[in-house]
TORKOL-4160 file (C-alpha; in steps of 0.2 Angstrom, whole numbers, padded with zeros to 4 digits, m for minus):
139
<pt num="1" X="0000" Y="0000" Z="0000"/>
<pt num="2" X="0009" Y="0015" Z="m0006"/>
<pt num="3" X="0010" Y="0030" Z="0007"/>
<pt num="4" X="m0006" Y="0042" Z="0008"/>
<pt num="5" X="0002" Y="0057" Z="m0002"/>
<pt num="6" X="m0008" Y="0073" Z="m0001"/>
<pt num="7" X="0005" Y="0083" Z="m0009"/>
<pt num="8" X="m0007" Y="0092" Z="m0021"/>
<pt num="9" X="m0011" Y="0103" Z="m0006"/>
<pt num="10" X="m0008" Y="0120" Z="m0015"/>
<pt num="11" X="m0017" Y="0134" Z="m0004"/>
<pt num="12" X="m0035" Y="0131" Z="m0007"/>
<pt num="13" X="m0033" Y="0113" Z="m0012"/>
<pt num="14" X="m0031" Y="0105" Z="m0029"/>
<pt num="15" X="m0035" Y="0112" Z="m0047"/>
<pt num="16" X="m0051" Y="0102" Z="m0045"/>
<pt num="17" X="m0056" Y="0110" Z="m0029"/>
<pt num="18" X="m0051" Y="0126" Z="m0035"/>
<pt num="19" X="m0061" Y="0125" Z="m0051"/>
<pt num="20" X="m0077" Y="0119" Z="m0042"/>
<pt num="21" X="m0075" Y="0132" Z="m0029"/>
<pt num="22" X="m0074" Y="0146" Z="m0042"/>
<pt num="23" X="m0090" Y="0139" Z="m0050"/>
<pt num="24" X="m0099" Y="0138" Z="m0035"/>
<pt num="25" X="m0094" Y="0156" Z="m0030"/>
<pt num="26" X="m0100" Y="0162" Z="m0046"/>
<pt num="27" X="m0116" Y="0153" Z="m0044"/>
<pt num="28" X="m0119" Y="0160" Z="m0027"/>
<pt num="29" X="m0114" Y="0177" Z="m0032"/>
<pt num="30" X="m0127" Y="0177" Z="m0046"/>
<pt num="31" X="m0141" Y="0170" Z="m0035"/>
<pt num="32" X="m0137" Y="0184" Z="m0022"/>
<pt num="33" X="m0136" Y="0198" Z="m0035"/>
<pt num="34" X="m0153" Y="0193" Z="m0043"/>
<pt num="35" X="m0161" Y="0194" Z="m0026"/>
<pt num="36" X="m0168" Y="0177" Z="m0027"/>
<pt num="37" X="m0167" Y="0174" Z="m0008"/>
<pt num="38" X="m0182" Y="0182" Z="m0001"/>
<pt num="39" X="m0176" Y="0187" Z="0017"/>
<pt num="40" X="m0178" Y="0203" Z="0024"/>
<pt num="41" X="m0160" Y="0203" Z="0032"/>
<pt num="42" X="m0153" Y="0201" Z="0015"/>
<pt num="43" X="m0164" Y="0214" Z="0007"/>
<pt num="44" X="m0155" Y="0230" Z="0003"/>
<pt num="45" X="m0138" Y="0222" Z="0005"/>
<pt num="46" X="m0126" Y="0220" Z="m0010"/>
<pt num="47" X="m0116" Y="0205" Z="m0005"/>
<pt num="48" X="m0100" Y="0200" Z="m0012"/>
<pt num="49" X="m0093" Y="0182" Z="m0012"/>
<pt num="50" X="m0073" Y="0184" Z="m0013"/>
<pt num="51" X="m0071" Y="0166" Z="m0011"/>
<pt num="52" X="m0077" Y="0148" Z="m0010"/>
<pt num="53" X="m0067" Y="0134" Z="m0003"/>
<pt num="54" X="m0071" Y="0116" Z="m0006"/>
<pt num="55" X="m0067" Y="0102" Z="0005"/>
<pt num="56" X="m0057" Y="0089" Z="m0003"/>
<pt num="57" X="m0071" Y="0077" Z="m0007"/>
<pt num="58" X="m0081" Y="0093" Z="m0014"/>
<pt num="59" X="m0096" Y="0089" Z="m0001"/>
<pt num="60" X="m0093" Y="0105" Z="0008"/>
<pt num="61" X="m0092" Y="0123" Z="0002"/>
<pt num="62" X="m0086" Y="0136" Z="0013"/>
<pt num="63" X="m0093" Y="0152" Z="0007"/>
<pt num="64" X="m0084" Y="0168" Z="0011"/>
<pt num="65" X="m0096" Y="0183" Z="0010"/>
<pt num="66" X="m0095" Y="0202" Z="0014"/>
<pt num="67" X="m0110" Y="0214" Z="0013"/>
<pt num="68" X="m0105" Y="0230" Z="0005"/>
<pt num="69" X="m0097" Y="0241" Z="0018"/>
<pt num="70" X="m0097" Y="0227" Z="0030"/>
<pt num="71" X="m0114" Y="0232" Z="0038"/>
<pt num="72" X="m0124" Y="0218" Z="0048"/>
<pt num="73" X="m0113" Y="0204" Z="0044"/>
<pt num="74" X="m0119" Y="0194" Z="0058"/>
<pt num="75" X="m0136" Y="0197" Z="0052"/>
<pt num="76" X="m0132" Y="0193" Z="0034"/>
<pt num="77" X="m0123" Y="0177" Z="0038"/>
<pt num="78" X="m0137" Y="0171" Z="0049"/>
<pt num="79" X="m0149" Y="0175" Z="0035"/>
<pt num="80" X="m0139" Y="0164" Z="0023"/>
<pt num="81" X="m0138" Y="0150" Z="0035"/>
<pt num="82" X="m0156" Y="0151" Z="0036"/>
<pt num="83" X="m0158" Y="0151" Z="0017"/>
<pt num="84" X="m0145" Y="0137" Z="0015"/>
<pt num="85" X="m0157" Y="0124" Z="0008"/>
<pt num="86" X="m0164" Y="0135" Z="m0005"/>
<pt num="87" X="m0146" Y="0141" Z="m0010"/>
<pt num="88" X="m0139" Y="0123" Z="m0011"/>
<pt num="89" X="m0154" Y="0118" Z="m0022"/>
<pt num="90" X="m0150" Y="0133" Z="m0033"/>
<pt num="91" X="m0131" Y="0129" Z="m0033"/>
<pt num="92" X="m0137" Y="0111" Z="m0038"/>
<pt num="93" X="m0146" Y="0117" Z="m0053"/>
<pt num="94" X="m0133" Y="0129" Z="m0060"/>
<pt num="95" X="m0117" Y="0118" Z="m0055"/>
<pt num="96" X="m0115" Y="0101" Z="m0063"/>
<pt num="97" X="m0108" Y="0090" Z="m0049"/>
<pt num="98" X="m0113" Y="0073" Z="m0043"/>
<pt num="99" X="m0118" Y="0080" Z="m0025"/>
<pt num="100" X="m0123" Y="0097" Z="m0022"/>
<pt num="101" X="m0110" Y="0103" Z="m0009"/>
<pt num="102" X="m0116" Y="0108" Z="0008"/>
<pt num="103" X="m0115" Y="0126" Z="0011"/>
<pt num="104" X="m0106" Y="0135" Z="0026"/>
<pt num="105" X="m0105" Y="0154" Z="0027"/>
<pt num="106" X="m0091" Y="0164" Z="0034"/>
<pt num="107" X="m0087" Y="0182" Z="0035"/>
<pt num="108" X="m0073" Y="0186" Z="0023"/>
<pt num="109" X="m0060" Y="0194" Z="0036"/>
<pt num="110" X="m0049" Y="0201" Z="0023"/>
<pt num="111" X="m0060" Y="0216" Z="0023"/>
<pt num="112" X="m0058" Y="0220" Z="0041"/>
<pt num="113" X="m0041" Y="0225" Z="0038"/>
<pt num="114" X="m0046" Y="0236" Z="0024"/>
<pt num="115" X="m0059" Y="0244" Z="0035"/>
<pt num="116" X="m0046" Y="0247" Z="0049"/>
<pt num="117" X="m0034" Y="0255" Z="0037"/>
<pt num="118" X="m0049" Y="0266" Z="0029"/>
<pt num="119" X="m0054" Y="0272" Z="0047"/>
<pt num="120" X="m0036" Y="0276" Z="0050"/>
<pt num="121" X="m0036" Y="0287" Z="0034"/>
<pt num="122" X="m0051" Y="0296" Z="0040"/>
<pt num="123" X="m0043" Y="0301" Z="0057"/>
<pt num="124" X="m0041" Y="0320" Z="0058"/>
<pt num="125" X="m0021" Y="0319" Z="0059"/>
<pt num="126" X="m0020" Y="0308" Z="0044"/>
<pt num="127" X="m0033" Y="0320" Z="0035"/>
<pt num="128" X="m0023" Y="0335" Z="0039"/>
<pt num="129" X="m0006" Y="0327" Z="0032"/>
<pt num="130" X="m0016" Y="0322" Z="0017"/>
<pt num="131" X="m0024" Y="0339" Z="0013"/>
<pt num="132" X="m0018" Y="0347" Z="m0003"/>
<pt num="133" X="m0014" Y="0363" Z="0006"/>
<pt num="134" X="0000" Y="0356" Z="0016"/>
<pt num="135" X="0017" Y="0365" Z="0018"/>
<pt num="136" X="0025" Y="0359" Z="0002"/>
<pt num="137" X="0012" Y="0366" Z="m0011"/>
<pt num="138" X="0021" Y="0382" Z="m0016"/>
<pt num="139" X="0015" Y="0385" Z="m0033"/>
């Protein structure tokens, strides 16, 4: 019995995992942008889906989401979890897989860092330094 080699563990998984993840990501982004999920907590939110990570057996999709501006992220995740069955069915219709993957929703943390930097840039001290009429403009 040859050793169990899982050397194809590129970040995010195998080519197949990445391909399927991207297909699922696209399907979910479409479903959300069309407003197909009728839930008051999702209405009025533009939700981006930056990434979907598939488990090696392709039976679990971890869907990273972020509402525009990062507003109500917990509410949005809860609403997506509530509508998981519907979303899974829609994904199954659009993505040709033997099994529709189980969906799990997570906040995309990468935006937190951007938000932190954004807030920092808006602080009065930084704004003063960024102002066009700083000392060095002597035209």
